[in-house]
N, C-alpha and C positions, 0 to 999 in steps of 0.2 A: 056137211061132209061132201067131200068133189067125191066126182065116178069116176070110172077108169082114164080120163083124157083130161087126169087133175094136171099135169105140167101146161096144157094149155092156155088153162085161167090165168097162170102164174105169168105164162109169157106174157099174155097180153097186158097184165094189170099192171106189170114191172114199169113199162114204157109211160105208162097216163099217171102214175103216179112221179116218174123221175120228170113227168113234162111241169107236173105242177110245182115240185121241191123246186127246180135249178131257179127258176125269177126268182121263189121267197129266199134262198138262200145268197143268190146275186144278191136281193137288195140287202140283205141283215150286212153281208161283207163291205157291201159302199157306203152303209150309214156305219159300222165301225171303222172303217179307214177313216171319215169323214172328222169322227170324233177324235180319233187317235190325232189328226194333225191338228185340230185345232186344241186338245189339250198339250200337245208338243209346244205351239207359237204361246199359249196362255202359259206354259212354264217358262220359257222361255224367259217373256215378259215379267216373270214373278222372279227369276232370279236376277234381273238384269235390276230391277228396281227395289228387291228386299236387301238381298244380299249387304255384309256391309262393303265399304268401298274400300280399294284401296289406297289410295289419296283422298282422306279426308275434308281437307284445303287447301285454301289460296291466300297469298296475302302481297296486297298493292299498298305500299301507303300504310294510312290506318285503317284499311280497310280487312276483312278477314271474311273468307268464304268457307261455305260448308257444305261438303257433297248432299244431305239430306234434305235442307232444303232449294237448292240449284235441281235436282231432282224433279220437284215441280215444275220451274222455268222449262226444262229440256221436255217435258211429255206435252207442258203446252205448244211451244215454239219451234224445237227441233228435232221429236220425232219423227214428224212425217218424212223424214228427207234422208234423216242422218241414223233411223232405224232404233227401234227400241233397246238394241245391245249394242251402237255405238257402231256400227260395221260398215255405215254409210247406205244400208241395203233398205231403207223405209220405204212407203208403197208410194210416195212419189219420186225416186230415183231414177225408176226405168223412163223417166219422160227427160230425165234434167240432164242437162251436159254443159258446163263438166261437173263429174259424178260429184254427190257429197262427199267430203272427208270422212275415213275410214280410224275413228279414234283407237281403235283396236292396236293399232301398231307406233302411234306416237309420233307418225311424221307428218312435221308440219312445214308448209311452205314458207310463211312468214316467220321469223326470228330474230331475236339480235345475237343467235349464241352462233358459234363454230357451227359450219356443215355436220350431220351427221346425230348432234346433241340436241338435250331438251329443250324447248322453247324457256324462257322465264313466266312465271303467271302474266308479268307485266306484256308482253307480249298477246299471250292469249286473249288478256283481259280488251286490248288496244284492237286485236284482231273482232274479237265479237261485235263490239261499239264502230268499228269501221266496216264491215262485211268486205267485199270481193268485188273487182268491179268486174264485168263480163264475164259473171256469173248468175247463179239462182239465191247464190249468199248476201243476202238484205244486209244491212248496218241497223244494229239493234240502239241504236245511241238513246231511242225513246226511253230503255230500262232504264230502274233507277241503279244507283251503282253498286249498292248492295246484292242487289238481283245479278249484275253480271260477273262478281265476283262468286257468286255463290254455283251458275253457272261454269265459271273457270272448274271447279272444287270440282265438279259431277264430272263433268268431260275427262278430268282426267283419271277418276274411277273406272273409265274403259281397258285402262293400260298397265300392266303389272311393269312396264318400263318405269314407271313416278315410284314405284316400289322400292327399287331397287337402282337407281342411279338420279345422278343431282342434274339438272337445267345446269348449260356450260353456263362459261363465262362470258359476261356479254362484250362484244366485239366493239373496242374504242376506234368513234370517230373523230378523226383530228378534225381542228380548223378548217374551215374551207379556203383555199387562196382565191386570189383576187383573180378573176374571169378574165383572159386577154388572146390576143387572138393565136400567139404562141400555144395556150393551153390547148385548146381549139385544134388546132391543127394538128398537134402531138397526139389529141385524144381522135380524131379520126386516122390516123395513122397505129397506133395501139388498134382501131376498128377490126383496123385489114389482117393485123400481124395476128389477133389473135384467131381471125376468123370467126368475129363476132356476125359477119353478114350472110353467113354460110345460111342462117336460123331466120334474122331477123331485117336481113336484105341488104342492098347498095342503097337504098332511100329510107331502110329502116320499115316498110312497110308488113314487115313478118310473113316476107314470101320468098325467102330465099330458097336455096337449091334442097336445103335440108327440111325444110319449113313441114312437106307434105307427110315426112316417111317419122317424124317426131310422135312418141307415147311416153305416158307415164310412166310411174313405177309398178300401176294395175292394168298395164299396157291400154290404156282408153288415149284414142288421140289427142294430141294436145297442140294448140298453136300459138307461135312465138308472138309476144306481145310488139302491138303494131304503133312506135313513134310515132308515125306521119300522120295520125290518128287525132293526135295530141292537141289539146285547144286547151285555153285558159281555166278551163275546170275539169281538165284530167287528171288523173291521177294513175301511178301503180297498180300492181294487184298488193304491194306492201308497203301504201303508202303513197306520198304524191310530195315532196319535198328532195332536195339535192343532198342532202344526210340519208335522205329514205335509200335511193337510189346507191349511194355510195354505199351502204349497210348490203343491198342486196348485189353486189359486185362482190363483196368479201362472205356473206355470209351463205352464199349460193340458194336455190329454190328448191329445197330436198320432195323428194316427190316426183321432180320435174328434169327434161335435161339440161338445164340451167345450171351449172357449177360453181362451186364457190373458187372464186380466183387469188382468194387470200394465201397462195402459196404460189403465185405465179407474180404478182404486180406486186408495185412500191404504192405507198397511200399517195405520192403526187402523181403517180400515174392512173391512179383510180380517181383520181377528181377531172385528170385532162379528161377523160374520158366518160365524163359524170356531163362535164360543159359540150361537149362533141353531141351525147346524143339529145340534149337538150336544141339544139341548132338541128336536128331531123324532125323536130316536134314545129314544121313551120309556120303552121297557125297559131302559133302563143305565144303574148310579149310576155320576150322573158329577156334577162340583163345577157345573155349567150346570144342571144339574135340581135340584141341591140349593139354590141359589139362587131360583130361582124356586118352590120349595116354600117356601122361608121367606120369599118377600114376597108371599108370597097364592095363586100360584097358576101358570098355563100365558102365554103370552104370545099372545094371540091375530094372527096376521096379519093387515094390514088388507085391505079386500078389493081386487081387482086395480084398478089403474085411478085407485085414493085415495092 
């Protein structure tokens, strides 16, 4: 029983109790926040890896891929960069440049189909096996064919576009005409007229006046392709042959500033441009450089604006 100074005891006790309770309360809140965060991440992973896929299959030739099997390969080889949700936000992503592909948008650089359309299963299958130069995406040609097509099926499960859209019709690649001094010269003129040099530079070194300002569809800086460094074993982002280069012109590289020129140039013009660009690879042994050498030297591109 307290005396007439009962208010004094309560006033002194209250701060002491509060002082003891606050750290305990803070500790419990911190613990619950940590648990909640782990549960959120865990549930996100579970949703990604357990819920039925939108696109269950992929087909290339006699191969049929299944998303359920591809999930195992994805968790083993891909999740560290592309993330459990396929959005390119894996644990390794902060240290990777360029950033991993975001599969949820179904926007792919290397396609045989028109710009803005979905790629074919064959396109994705080749990309997995080939990998991408100048990036951290290796070639997975060591995987057996079935594992690769299963991966394609699982990759397609990340975007609902595969449920509502069909891949575009592959762009036809006509037979390549003979390489001549005239075709190379005309290609050089197109290089100027179409202002390719603004990004790729006059010597094809990827150092044009616009190069430092370019960004991809995720607002990440991106550099133009450097043709001048090309040697006998070099390849482009989406292949290595003249046919691949032709296809890049016509399909564009979606998600990057490189547009499609299918509505701008004729097939014969595109082949002339291919032949000219090969001459920018001065360290490469090619039929284009042999034609130049045999005709007396190098084609000097005209001055911009002429």
